[in-house]
Structures are given as structure tokens and as C-alpha cells.
C-alpha positions as CSV (number, residue, x, y, z in Angstrom):
1,M,165.9,110.1,15.9
2,K,164.6,108.5,18.4
3,Q,162.9,111.3,20.4
4,L,161.5,112.3,17.2
5,V,159.8,109.6,16.5
6,T,158.5,109.7,20.1
7,A,157.6,113.0,20.2
8,A,155.5,112.5,17.0
9,L,153.4,109.3,18.5
10,L,152.8,111.5,21.7
11,L,151.4,114.3,19.3
12,A,149.3,111.6,17.9
13,F,148.0,110.2,20.4
14,I,147.2,113.5,22.0
15,S,145.2,114.6,18.8
16,I,143.2,111.5,18.6
17,A,142.7,111.3,22.3
18,S,141.3,115.3,22.3
19,A,139.1,114.3,19.8
20,D,135.5,114.5,21.4
21,L,133.1,112.5,19.2
22,S,129.9,112.8,21.7
23,M,128.6,115.8,20.6
24,P,127.4,117.4,17.5
25,K,129.2,120.7,16.2
26,K,127.6,123.8,17.3
27,R,126.5,126.3,14.8
28,Y,128.8,129.3,15.3
29,F,128.2,132.9,13.7
30,Y,130.6,132.3,10.4
31,D,129.3,128.7,9.9
32,Q,125.7,129.8,9.7
33,L,126.7,133.2,7.7
34,G,128.8,131.0,5.4
35,E,125.9,128.7,4.7
36,G,123.2,131.4,4.2
37,L,125.3,133.6,1.4
38,A,126.1,130.0,0.0
39,N,122.3,129.3,-0.5
40,I,121.7,132.8,-2.1
41,I,124.6,133.3,-4.5
42,L,124.1,129.4,-5.9
43,A,120.3,129.1,-5.9
44,P,120.4,130.0,-9.5
45,A,122.2,126.7,-10.1
46,E,118.7,124.8,-9.2
47,I,117.3,125.5,-12.5
48,F,120.0,123.7,-14.0
49,D,120.5,120.7,-11.9
50,S,116.9,120.4,-12.0
51,T,116.6,120.5,-15.7
52,Y,119.6,118.4,-16.1
53,T,118.4,115.5,-14.0
54,L,114.7,115.5,-15.3
55,T,116.5,115.4,-19.0
56,M,118.2,112.7,-17.8
57,S,115.9,110.7,-16.5
58,D,112.3,111.8,-18.5
59,G,113.4,113.1,-21.5
60,G,113.7,116.7,-22.9
61,T,110.1,117.8,-22.7
62,V,109.9,117.4,-19.2
63,G,113.2,118.4,-18.4
64,C,112.6,121.7,-19.7
65,T,109.2,122.1,-18.5
66,K,108.8,120.5,-15.3
67,G,112.7,120.6,-14.5
68,F,112.4,124.4,-14.9
69,V,109.6,125.2,-12.3
70,Q,111.0,122.5,-10.2
71,G,114.3,124.6,-10.4
72,M,112.5,127.7,-9.7
73,S,110.7,126.7,-7.0
74,R,113.7,125.6,-5.2
75,M,116.0,128.6,-6.6
76,V,113.3,130.8,-4.6
77,M,113.0,128.7,-1.7
78,D,116.9,128.4,-1.6
79,V,117.6,132.5,-0.9
80,C,114.4,132.2,1.7
81,V,116.3,129.8,3.5
82,G,119.6,131.4,2.6
83,V,118.2,135.3,3.7
84,A,117.1,134.0,6.8
85,D,120.2,132.4,7.7
86,V,122.3,135.1,7.6
87,V,119.3,137.1,9.3
88,T,119.7,135.2,12.2
89,A,123.3,134.7,12.2
90,P,124.2,136.6,14.9
91,F,121.6,134.2,17.0
92,A,123.4,130.8,15.6
93,M,124.8,129.8,19.3
94,V,121.0,130.6,20.8
95,I,118.7,128.7,17.8
96,D,121.2,125.9,17.2
97,D,118.6,124.9,14.3
98,T,119.1,124.9,10.2
99,L,116.3,125.9,8.2
100,K,117.4,123.4,5.6
101,S,119.2,119.8,5.9
102,P,122.6,119.2,4.4
103,A,123.4,118.2,1.0
104,Y,124.6,114.5,2.1
105,D,121.7,114.2,4.3
106,S,118.7,111.7,3.0
107,G,115.9,112.6,5.3
108,Q,115.6,108.9,6.5
109,E,116.9,107.8,10.2
110,Q,118.7,105.0,10.3
111,V,117.2,102.1,12.8
112,Y,119.7,100.6,15.2
113,P,120.1,97.9,15.0
114,P,119.2,96.9,11.1
115,A,116.3,95.1,10.3
116,D,118.7,92.0,9.3
117,L,120.4,92.0,12.6
118,Y,117.0,91.5,14.9
119,D,116.8,87.6,16.4
120,W,120.2,86.5,14.2
121,Y,121.0,84.0,17.1
């Protein structure tokens, strides 16, 4: 039993120690191809998402008019970006960039240190 616990702790330590957190993950062929296909396949969802979001925030008329137009333009953009990602997927290691920010990216750079930590002493 003691050997099993020692082996588990050793394995846990090795897995933590071998993690490379200093460099961002490089984009490979399958990553870029998958993102491109997902953009193409899920592009029509932008129509419903924009319509629903604007209906909840501004009302039904704005949601049905502006939301539909906004959703169509986002759908066209997603399809174009998806096609570009699929076409350039074989060169993913060379390009190492994307045309579209990930969904979790706010587009704002976080300054360091935050403003409330300037001259804190």
C-alpha cells in the first residue's frame, strides 16, 4: 500500500512538474480545421442569438429587425472566417494566428498591475 501511495504521489509530482505554462499552445492542423468547421456549421446560430439578445434588452421590434440583420452579418462573417480557417489549416504551424478571437476573449488587455495597486504603499 505504501508503494502505491508513493507511486501515485510521484506520478502527480511529475505531471505537475512537466507542465509547460510559459508558452501558449501552438495551433495545429486539427485545431484550426476543427475551429473552421465549427464556425461554418454553427454560423446560423448567430441569427437566433442576436435576435434573442436584442429582444431581451431592447424589445421585440428591435430584436426582429436589428437583431436579424446583425445576426445575418455575423453569420456571413463566421462562414468566411471558417472557410479561411479550413483552407489555411494545412499551414497552421506556419501561420500560427487566427482571424477570430475565441469566445472567452473580451478583446481588452489586462494591464498589470491593476490601477488600484499603483502607489499602494
